[in-house]
DOZANU-906671 format. One record per atom (N, C-alpha, C, O): atom name; x, y, z; residue in one letter; residue number from 1. Coordinates in Angstrom, 3 decimals, padded with zeros to 6 digits. Atoms other than C-alpha are relative to their C-alpha. Layout:
<dovos>
{'CA' {X Y Z} 'a' NUM}
...
</dovos>
This chain:
<dovos>
{'N' {001.159 000.647 000.569} 'x' 1}
{'CA' {039.021 -177.503 -164.235} 'x' 1}
{'C' {-001.232 000.558 000.703} 'x' 1}
{'O' {-001.207 000.783 001.914} 'x' 1}
{'N' {001.191 -000.635 -000.537} 'x' 2}
{'CA' {035.551 -176.092 -163.724} 'x' 2}
{'C' {-001.139 -001.010 000.084} 'x' 2}
{'O' {-002.153 -000.865 -000.599} 'x' 2}
{'N' {001.040 001.011 -000.173} 'x' 3}
{'CA' {033.539 -179.143 -162.624} 'x' 3}
{'C' {-000.973 000.441 001.079} 'x' 3}
{'O' {-000.579 001.123 002.025} 'x' 3}
{'N' {000.971 -000.341 -001.047} 'x' 4}
{'CA' {030.333 -178.739 -160.627} 'x' 4}
{'C' {000.446 -000.549 001.355} 'x' 4}
{'O' {001.042 -001.623 001.428} 'x' 4}
{'N' {-000.450 000.379 -001.344} 'x' 5}
{'CA' {030.944 -178.940 -156.878} 'x' 5}
{'C' {-000.507 -001.379 000.394} 'x' 5}
{'O' {000.191 -002.109 001.098} 'x' 5}
{'N' {000.536 001.312 -000.354} 'x' 6}
{'CA' {028.709 -182.003 -156.564} 'x' 6}
{'C' {000.843 -001.128 -000.544} 'x' 6}
{'O' {001.074 -002.123 000.144} 'x' 6}
{'N' {-000.833 001.026 000.615} 'x' 7}
{'CA' {030.846 -184.015 -158.949} 'x' 7}
{'C' {001.350 -000.060 000.684} 'x' 7}
{'O' {001.835 -001.146 001.001} 'x' 7}
{'N' {-001.299 -000.031 -000.663} 'x' 8}
{'CA' {034.107 -182.900 -157.371} 'x' 8}
{'C' {-000.097 -000.586 001.400} 'x' 8}
{'O' {000.761 -001.364 001.817} 'x' 8}
{'N' {000.195 000.526 -001.347} 'x' 9}
{'CA' {032.774 -183.638 -153.908} 'x' 9}
{'C' {-000.197 -001.504 000.001} 'x' 9}
{'O' {000.339 -002.203 000.860} 'x' 9}
{'N' {000.215 001.439 000.107} 'x' 10}
{'CA' {031.595 -187.081 -154.974} 'x' 10}
{'C' {001.304 -000.714 -000.292} 'x' 10}
{'O' {001.573 -001.771 000.279} 'x' 10}
{'N' {-001.297 000.592 000.319} 'x' 11}
{'CA' {035.011 -187.827 -156.468} 'x' 11}
{'C' {000.849 -000.141 001.252} 'x' 11}
{'O' {001.397 -001.209 001.522} 'x' 11}
{'N' {-000.813 000.027 -001.204} 'x' 12}
{'CA' {036.781 -186.905 -153.244} 'x' 12}
{'C' {-000.547 -000.990 001.017} 'x' 12}
{'O' {000.219 -001.694 001.674} 'x' 12}
{'N' {000.606 000.932 -000.946} 'x' 13}
{'CA' {034.318 -188.883 -151.148} 'x' 13}
{'C' {000.301 -001.440 -000.392} 'x' 13}
{'O' {000.730 -002.235 000.446} 'x' 13}
{'N' {-000.219 001.375 000.431} 'x' 14}
{'CA' {034.618 -192.040 -153.237} 'x' 14}
{'C' {001.458 -000.406 000.088} 'x' 14}
{'O' {001.759 -001.547 000.439} 'x' 14}
{'N' {-001.417 000.334 -000.028} 'x' 15}
{'CA' {038.397 -191.875 -153.428} 'x' 15}
{'C' {000.531 -000.116 001.422} 'x' 15}
{'O' {001.590 -000.707 001.635} 'x' 15}
{'N' {-000.480 000.046 -001.377} 'x' 16}
{'CA' {038.689 -191.481 -149.648} 'x' 16}
{'C' {-000.617 -001.148 000.802} 'x' 16}
{'O' {-000.183 -001.411 001.923} 'x' 16}
{'N' {000.646 001.091 -000.723} 'x' 17}
{'CA' {036.431 -194.402 -148.672} 'x' 17}
{'C' {000.908 -001.222 000.072} 'x' 17}
{'O' {001.540 -001.584 -000.921} 'x' 17}
{'N' {-000.778 001.234 -000.089} 'x' 18}
{'CA' {038.188 -197.497 -147.340} 'x' 18}
{'C' {-000.720 -001.119 -000.758} 'x' 18}
{'O' {-001.949 -001.191 -000.753} 'x' 18}
{'N' {000.578 001.091 000.795} 'x' 19}
{'CA' {037.656 -200.565 -149.536} 'x' 19}
{'C' {000.620 -001.305 000.457} 'x' 19}
{'O' {001.842 -001.434 000.524} 'x' 19}
{'N' {-000.473 001.326 -000.358} 'x' 20}
{'CA' {037.901 -204.163 -148.407} 'x' 20}
{'C' {000.407 -000.735 -001.268} 'x' 20}
{'O' {-000.073 -000.414 -002.356} 'x' 20}
{'N' {-000.536 000.711 001.159} 'x' 21}
{'CA' {039.719 -206.587 -150.700} 'x' 21}
{'C' {-001.098 -000.650 -000.837} 'x' 21}
{'O' {-000.977 -000.709 -002.061} 'x' 21}
{'N' {001.052 000.697 000.740} 'x' 22}
{'CA' {036.503 -208.422 -151.647} 'x' 22}
{'C' {-001.020 000.955 -000.635} 'x' 22}
{'O' {-001.862 000.518 -001.419} 'x' 22}
{'N' {000.935 -000.961 000.571} 'x' 23}
{'CA' {034.614 -205.216 -152.524} 'x' 23}
{'C' {000.522 000.542 -001.318} 'x' 23}
{'O' {001.730 000.670 -001.523} 'x' 23}
{'N' {-000.362 -000.598 001.272} 'x' 24}
{'CA' {034.570 -203.760 -156.002} 'x' 24}
{'C' {-000.590 001.400 -000.052} 'x' 24}
{'O' {-001.803 001.554 -000.197} 'x' 24}
{'N' {000.542 -001.359 -000.002} 'x' 25}
{'CA' {034.284 -199.975 -155.936} 'x' 25}
{'C' {-000.600 000.377 -001.349} 'x' 25}
{'O' {-000.157 -000.094 -002.397} 'x' 25}
{'N' {000.639 -000.523 001.202} 'x' 26}
{'CA' {032.045 -198.230 -158.440} 'x' 26}
{'C' {000.052 001.515 000.062} 'x' 26}
{'O' {000.110 002.103 001.141} 'x' 26}
{'N' {-000.018 -001.449 000.077} 'x' 27}
{'CA' {032.095 -194.654 -159.601} 'x' 27}
{'C' {-001.143 000.425 -000.901} 'x' 27}
{'O' {-001.221 000.008 -002.057} 'x' 27}
{'N' {001.142 -000.480 000.768} 'x' 28}
{'CA' {028.934 -192.930 -160.748} 'x' 28}
{'C' {000.131 001.497 -000.101} 'x' 28}
{'O' {000.359 002.178 000.899} 'x' 28}
{'N' {-000.144 -001.431 000.195} 'x' 29}
{'CA' {029.067 -189.492 -162.236} 'x' 29}
{'C' {-001.184 000.537 -000.775} 'x' 29}
{'O' {-002.007 -000.232 -001.270} 'x' 29}
{'N' {001.162 -000.624 000.608} 'x' 30}
{'CA' {026.631 -187.024 -163.727} 'x' 30}
{'C' {000.243 000.651 -001.337} 'x' 30}
{'O' {-000.477 001.579 -001.704} 'x' 30}
{'N' {-000.227 -000.581 001.317} 'x' 31}
{'CA' {028.098 -186.247 -167.126} 'x' 31}
{'C' {-001.102 -000.481 -000.930} 'x' 31}
{'O' {-001.051 -001.597 -001.447} 'x' 31}
{'N' {001.196 000.389 000.749} 'x' 32}
{'CA' {024.827 -186.286 -169.006} 'x' 32}
{'C' {-000.525 001.235 -000.697} 'x' 32}
{'O' {-000.620 002.301 -000.088} 'x' 32}
{'N' {000.580 -001.136 000.698} 'x' 33}
{'CA' {023.389 -184.043 -171.641} 'x' 33}
{'C' {000.925 000.664 -000.990} 'x' 33}
{'O' {000.561 001.669 -001.601} 'x' 33}
{'N' {-000.898 -000.523 001.016} 'x' 34}
{'CA' {026.404 -183.401 -173.818} 'x' 34}
{'C' {000.481 001.408 000.280} 'x' 34}
{'O' {000.374 001.905 001.401} 'x' 34}
{'N' {-000.586 -001.327 -000.169} 'x' 35}
{'CA' {027.997 -180.035 -174.391} 'x' 35}
{'C' {-001.046 001.039 000.367} 'x' 35}
{'O' {-000.704 002.086 000.917} 'x' 35}
{'N' {001.072 -000.911 -000.391} 'x' 36}
{'CA' {024.621 -178.349 -173.923} 'x' 36}
{'C' {-000.516 -000.326 001.395} 'x' 36}
{'O' {-001.342 000.404 001.942} 'x' 36}
{'N' {000.462 000.424 -001.317} 'x' 37}
{'CA' {024.125 -180.180 -170.642} 'x' 37}
{'C' {001.124 000.035 001.012} 'x' 37}
{'O' {001.555 001.109 001.430} 'x' 37}
{'N' {-000.933 000.101 -001.118} 'x' 38}
{'CA' {026.656 -181.406 -168.118} 'x' 38}
{'C' {001.322 -000.644 -000.408} 'x' 38}
{'O' {001.796 -001.559 000.265} 'x' 38}
{'N' {-001.328 000.450 000.412} 'x' 39}
{'CA' {029.878 -182.051 -169.987} 'x' 39}
{'C' {000.870 001.252 -000.103} 'x' 39}
{'O' {001.180 001.711 -001.202} 'x' 39}
{'N' {-000.742 -001.266 000.008} 'x' 40}
{'CA' {031.882 -178.984 -168.942} 'x' 40}
{'C' {001.399 -000.152 -000.581} 'x' 40}
{'O' {001.933 -001.257 -000.682} 'x' 40}
{'N' {-001.385 000.008 000.479} 'x' 41}
{'CA' {035.236 -178.032 -170.375} 'x' 41}
{'C' {000.884 -000.667 001.040} 'x' 41}
{'O' {000.730 -000.447 002.241} 'x' 41}
{'N' {-000.914 000.695 -000.896} 'x' 42}
{'CA' {037.951 -180.202 -168.912} 'x' 42}
{'C' {-000.436 -001.409 000.346} 'x' 42}
{'O' {000.315 -002.145 000.986} 'x' 42}
{'N' {000.509 001.325 -000.358} 'x' 43}
{'CA' {035.818 -183.327 -168.613} 'x' 43}
{'C' {000.812 -001.113 -000.640} 'x' 43}
{'O' {001.112 -002.112 000.014} 'x' 43}
{'N' {-000.773 001.053 000.665} 'x' 44}
{'CA' {037.764 -185.336 -171.188} 'x' 44}
{'C' {001.358 -000.156 000.666} 'x' 44}
{'O' {001.830 -001.276 000.862} 'x' 44}
{'N' {-001.284 000.073 -000.706} 'x' 45}
{'CA' {041.039 -184.444 -169.464} 'x' 45}
{'C' {-000.181 -000.652 001.363} 'x' 45}
{'O' {000.673 -001.425 001.798} 'x' 45}
{'N' {000.315 000.628 -001.288} 'x' 46}
{'CA' {039.441 -185.421 -166.137} 'x' 46}
{'C' {-000.104 -001.520 -000.160} 'x' 46}
{'O' {000.416 -002.266 000.670} 'x' 46}
{'N' {000.138 001.436 000.256} 'x' 47}
{'CA' {038.538 -188.835 -167.605} 'x' 47}
{'C' {001.378 -000.623 -000.246} 'x' 47}
{'O' {001.697 -001.674 000.309} 'x' 47}
{'N' {-001.350 000.496 000.303} 'x' 48}
{'CA' {042.075 -189.301 -168.983} 'x' 48}
{'C' {000.832 -000.086 001.285} 'x' 48}
{'O' {001.453 -001.112 001.560} 'x' 48}
{'N' {-000.785 -000.024 -001.237} 'x' 49}
{'CA' {043.699 -188.288 -165.685} 'x' 49}
{'C' {-000.457 -001.083 000.966} 'x' 49}
{'O' {000.369 -001.740 001.600} 'x' 49}
{'N' {000.545 001.004 -000.913} 'x' 50}
{'CA' {041.391 -190.564 -163.690} 'x' 50}
{'C' {000.340 -001.409 -000.470} 'x' 50}
{'O' {000.657 -002.276 000.343} 'x' 50}
{'N' {-000.382 001.318 000.530} 'x' 51}
{'CA' {042.049 -193.521 -166.000} 'x' 51}
{'C' {001.470 -000.302 000.268} 'x' 51}
{'O' {001.833 -001.439 000.572} 'x' 51}
{'N' {-001.435 000.198 -000.256} 'x' 52}
{'CA' {045.782 -193.013 -165.588} 'x' 52}
{'C' {000.264 -000.213 001.489} 'x' 52}
{'O' {001.117 -001.018 001.863} 'x' 52}
{'N' {-000.196 000.116 -001.447} 'x' 53}
{'CA' {045.517 -192.630 -161.814} 'x' 53}
{'C' {-000.495 -001.347 000.530} 'x' 53}
{'O' {000.060 -001.886 001.488} 'x' 53}
{'N' {000.605 001.256 -000.460} 'x' 54}
{'CA' {043.381 -195.768 -161.449} 'x' 54}
{'C' {-000.048 -001.012 -001.146} 'x' 54}
{'O' {-001.114 -001.233 -001.720} 'x' 54}
{'N' {-000.030 000.912 001.150} 'x' 55}
{'CA' {044.493 -198.308 -164.089} 'x' 55}
{'C' {-000.872 -001.242 000.173} 'x' 55}
{'O' {-001.144 -001.944 -000.801} 'x' 55}
{'N' {000.871 001.159 -000.227} 'x' 56}
{'CA' {042.314 -200.986 -162.477} 'x' 56}
{'C' {-001.471 000.321 -000.280} 'x' 56}
{'O' {-002.287 -000.595 -000.384} 'x' 56}
{'N' {001.390 -000.393 000.227} 'x' 57}
{'CA' {039.108 -199.013 -163.104} 'x' 57}
{'C' {-000.416 -000.275 -001.434} 'x' 57}
{'O' {000.377 -000.165 -002.368} 'x' 57}
{'N' {000.625 000.150 001.312} 'x' 58}
{'CA' {036.801 -199.799 -165.995} 'x' 58}
{'C' {-001.157 000.979 -000.069} 'x' 58}
{'O' {-001.814 001.250 000.936} 'x' 58}
{'N' {001.028 -001.019 000.174} 'x' 59}
{'CA' {034.370 -197.271 -167.426} 'x' 59}
{'C' {-001.089 -000.472 -000.941} 'x' 59}
{'O' {-000.846 -001.263 -001.853} 'x' 59}
{'N' {001.130 000.178 000.899} 'x' 60}
{'CA' {030.973 -197.435 -169.036} 'x' 60}
{'C' {-000.518 001.408 -000.287} 'x' 60}
{'O' {-000.980 002.096 000.623} 'x' 60}
{'N' {000.342 -001.368 000.354} 'x' 61}
{'CA' {030.189 -194.231 -170.932} 'x' 61}
{'C' {-001.196 000.060 -000.941} 'x' 61}
{'O' {-001.268 -000.686 -001.917} 'x' 61}
{'N' {001.116 -000.299 000.885} 'x' 62}
{'CA' {026.958 -192.995 -172.461} 'x' 62}
{'C' {000.134 001.472 -000.372} 'x' 62}
{'O' {-000.446 002.352 000.264} 'x' 62}
{'N' {-000.270 -001.371 000.455} 'x' 63}
{'CA' {028.127 -189.916 -174.313} 'x' 63}
{'C' {-000.246 000.028 -001.496} 'x' 63}
{'O' {000.361 -000.730 -002.252} 'x' 63}
{'N' {000.433 000.002 001.400} 'x' 64}
{'CA' {026.556 -189.016 -177.624} 'x' 64}
{'C' {001.083 000.535 -000.930} 'x' 64}
{'O' {001.971 001.266 -000.491} 'x' 64}
{'N' {-001.030 -000.379 000.975} 'x' 65}
{'CA' {028.603 -188.458 -180.806} 'x' 65}
{'C' {000.252 001.499 -000.100} 'x' 65}
{'O' {001.390 001.910 -000.326} 'x' 65}
{'N' {-000.190 -001.446 000.119} 'x' 66}
{'CA' {028.027 -184.694 -180.866} 'x' 66}
{'C' {000.971 000.523 001.065} 'x' 66}
{'O' {001.715 001.470 000.809} 'x' 66}
{'N' {-000.926 -000.418 -001.053} 'x' 67}
{'CA' {029.919 -184.354 -177.576} 'x' 67}
{'C' {001.431 -000.331 -000.389} 'x' 67}
{'O' {002.325 000.499 -000.224} 'x' 67}
{'N' {-001.352 000.373 000.422} 'x' 68}
{'CA' {032.933 -186.272 -178.905} 'x' 68}
{'C' {000.470 000.883 -001.150} 'x' 68}
{'O' {001.638 001.268 -001.205} 'x' 68}
{'N' {-000.347 -000.880 001.109} 'x' 69}
{'CA' {032.846 -184.189 -182.075} 'x' 69}
{'C' {000.417 001.374 000.538} 'x' 69}
{'O' {001.399 001.957 000.079} 'x' 69}
{'N' {-000.321 -001.283 -000.612} 'x' 70}
{'CA' {032.845 -181.036 -179.969} 'x' 70}
{'C' {001.337 -000.061 000.741} 'x' 70}
{'O' {002.154 000.853 000.626} 'x' 70}
{'N' {-001.240 000.145 -000.760} 'x' 71}
{'CA' {035.642 -182.309 -177.715} 'x' 71}
{'C' {001.215 -000.103 -000.916} 'x' 71}
{'O' {002.285 000.413 -000.595} 'x' 71}
{'N' {-001.104 000.109 000.961} 'x' 72}
{'CA' {037.796 -183.178 -180.716} 'x' 72}
{'C' {000.446 001.392 -000.449} 'x' 72}
{'O' {001.632 001.617 -000.690} 'x' 72}
{'N' {-000.323 -001.358 000.440} 'x' 73}
{'CA' {037.624 -179.503 -181.717} 'x' 73}
{'C' {000.457 000.900 001.150} 'x' 73}
{'O' {001.404 001.668 000.984} 'x' 73}
{'N' {-000.293 -000.975 -001.058} 'x' 74}
{'CA' {037.719 -177.709 -178.342} 'x' 74}
{'C' {001.085 -000.446 000.965} 'x' 74}
{'O' {001.657 000.393 001.660} 'x' 74}
{'N' {-001.073 000.495 -000.872} 'x' 75}
{'CA' {040.183 -179.944 -176.435} 'x' 75}
{'C' {000.703 -001.158 -000.696} 'x' 75}
{'O' {000.640 -002.304 -000.249} 'x' 75}
{'N' {-000.594 001.018 000.877} 'x' 76}
{'CA' {042.151 -181.797 -179.108} 'x' 76}
{'C' {001.042 -000.860 000.712} 'x' 76}
{'O' {001.138 -002.055 000.432} 'x' 76}
{'N' {-001.043 000.765 -000.689} 'x' 77}
{'CA' {045.011 -182.850 -176.801} 'x' 77}
{'C' {-000.628 -001.068 000.894} 'x' 77}
{'O' {-000.234 -002.234 000.841} 'x' 77}
{'N' {000.666 000.965 -000.877} 'x' 78}
{'CA' {042.750 -184.492 -174.214} 'x' 78}
{'C' {-000.744 -001.047 -000.821} 'x' 78}
{'O' {-000.742 -002.227 -000.471} 'x' 78}
{'N' {000.713 000.937 000.875} 'x' 79}
{'CA' {040.660 -186.052 -176.993} 'x' 79}
{'C' {000.962 -001.053 -000.551} 'x' 79}
{'O' {000.656 -002.245 -000.534} 'x' 79}
{'N' {-000.985 000.937 000.546} 'x' 80}
{'CA' {043.770 -187.602 -178.579} 'x' 80}
{'C' {000.572 -000.912 001.097} 'x' 80}
{'O' {000.811 -002.095 000.857} 'x' 80}
{'N' {-000.466 000.822 -001.120} 'x' 81}
{'CA' {045.027 -188.785 -175.163} 'x' 81}
{'C' {-001.020 -001.072 000.351} 'x' 81}
{'O' {-000.656 -002.220 000.603} 'x' 81}
{'N' {001.059 000.957 -000.284} 'x' 82}
{'CA' {041.676 -190.445 -174.512} 'x' 82}
{'C' {-000.064 -001.070 -001.088} 'x' 82}
{'O' {-000.193 -002.260 -000.800} 'x' 82}
{'N' {000.012 000.927 001.134} 'x' 83}
{'CA' {041.690 -192.007 -177.962} 'x' 83}
{'C' {001.163 -001.002 000.094} 'x' 83}
{'O' {000.996 -002.185 -000.202} 'x' 83}
{'N' {-001.157 000.881 -000.152} 'x' 84}
{'CA' {045.182 -193.402 -177.302} 'x' 84}
{'C' {-000.201 -000.993 001.137} 'x' 84}
{'O' {000.164 -002.162 001.013} 'x' 84}
{'N' {000.302 000.919 -001.099} 'x' 85}
{'CA' {044.099 -194.854 -173.956} 'x' 85}
{'C' {-000.956 -001.099 -000.448} 'x' 85}
{'O' {-000.805 -002.259 -000.065} 'x' 85}
{'N' {000.937 000.995 000.524} 'x' 86}
{'CA' {041.221 -196.574 -175.741} 'x' 86}
{'C' {000.716 -001.019 -000.873} 'x' 86}
{'O' {000.406 -002.210 -000.820} 'x' 86}
{'N' {-000.752 000.908 000.866} 'x' 87}
{'CA' {043.644 -198.045 -178.285} 'x' 87}
{'C' {000.918 -000.913 000.817} 'x' 87}
{'O' {001.057 -002.095 000.505} 'x' 87}
{'N' {-000.926 000.770 -000.828} 'x' 88}
{'CA' {046.111 -199.177 -175.596} 'x' 88}
{'C' {-000.705 -000.978 000.934} 'x' 88}
{'O' {-000.175 -002.047 001.236} 'x' 88}
{'N' {000.730 000.812 -000.981} 'x' 89}
{'CA' {043.481 -200.597 -173.226} 'x' 89}
{'C' {-001.463 -000.120 -000.416} 'x' 89}
{'O' {-002.334 000.442 000.248} 'x' 89}
{'N' {001.379 000.045 000.534} 'x' 90}
{'CA' {040.352 -201.477 -175.251} 'x' 90}
{'C' {-001.015 -000.644 000.938} 'x' 90}
{'O' {-002.215 -000.409 000.789} 'x' 90}
{'N' {000.936 000.673 -000.906} 'x' 91}
{'CA' {038.844 -203.590 -172.455} 'x' 91}
{'C' {-000.380 000.854 001.206} 'x' 91}
{'O' {-001.154 000.407 002.053} 'x' 91}
{'N' {000.299 -000.841 -001.166} 'x' 92}
{'CA' {038.686 -200.695 -169.990} 'x' 92}
{'C' {-001.214 000.879 -000.173} 'x' 92}
{'O' {-001.751 001.376 000.817} 'x' 92}
{'N' {001.107 -000.925 000.235} 'x' 93}
{'CA' {035.913 -198.681 -171.622} 'x' 93}
{'C' {-001.064 -000.655 -000.859} 'x' 93}
{'O' {-000.779 -001.233 -001.908} 'x' 93}
{'N' {001.152 000.474 000.768} 'x' 94}
{'CA' {032.467 -199.706 -172.780} 'x' 94}
{'C' {-000.859 001.216 -000.328} 'x' 94}
{'O' {-001.183 002.020 000.545} 'x' 94}
{'N' {000.891 -001.083 000.424} 'x' 95}
{'CA' {030.358 -197.291 -174.798} 'x' 95}
{'C' {-001.391 -000.590 -000.182} 'x' 95}
{'O' {-001.562 -001.601 -000.863} 'x' 95}
{'N' {001.380 000.462 000.131} 'x' 96}
{'CA' {026.603 -197.710 -174.505} 'x' 96}
{'C' {-000.846 001.109 -000.591} 'x' 96}
{'O' {-000.562 002.290 -000.397} 'x' 96}
{'N' {000.932 -000.961 000.586} 'x' 97}
{'CA' {023.795 -196.021 -176.398} 'x' 97}
{'C' {000.761 001.101 -000.727} 'x' 97}
{'O' {000.568 002.286 -000.454} 'x' 97}
{'N' {-000.908 -000.922 000.668} 'x' 98}
{'CA' {026.323 -194.396 -178.713} 'x' 98}
{'C' {-000.645 000.965 -000.978} 'x' 98}
{'O' {000.059 001.735 -001.631} 'x' 98}
{'N' {000.691 -000.945 000.860} 'x' 99}
{'CA' {023.690 -192.507 -180.666} 'x' 99}
{'C' {-000.840 000.900 000.904} 'x' 99}
{'O' {-000.458 001.170 002.042} 'x' 99}
{'N' {000.873 -000.852 -000.803} 'x' 100}
{'CA' {020.871 -190.309 -179.449} 'x' 100}
{'C' {-001.069 -000.876 000.633} 'x' 100}
{'O' {-002.233 -000.840 000.236} 'x' 100}
{'N' {000.880 000.990 -000.580} 'x' 101}
{'CA' {019.338 -192.981 -177.226} 'x' 101}
{'C' {-000.961 000.540 001.035} 'x' 101}
{'O' {-001.879 -000.165 001.453} 'x' 101}
{'N' {000.866 -000.544 -001.025} 'x' 102}
{'CA' {017.702 -190.672 -174.750} 'x' 102}
{'C' {-001.102 000.827 -000.654} 'x' 102}
{'O' {-000.856 001.523 -001.640} 'x' 102}
{'N' {001.102 -000.747 000.598} 'x' 103}
{'CA' {014.275 -189.174 -175.452} 'x' 103}
{'C' {000.181 001.502 000.180} 'x' 103}
{'O' {-000.660 002.282 -000.266} 'x' 103}
</dovos>
């Protein structure tokens, strides 16, 4: 997977931090700007793998329709896996600003 070093480094840092039972970890990432911005190849598979690795995590995604349309064509297997995860666990993912909400 060809993710920017900052994102990969952040992932490793967050996953290695100790968490107390009363704390609720959060994960913030920089996938922003769609296929012309910061949604590199392999991102959908990364999301699927991370959801499977951490079934307790919930996601909030702001990814515009053009990116999903592109992913359906360029990484159909990961797209279908993600779609199946959404069907199996609908309460784990919230989509916000599902259109072109950014100026």
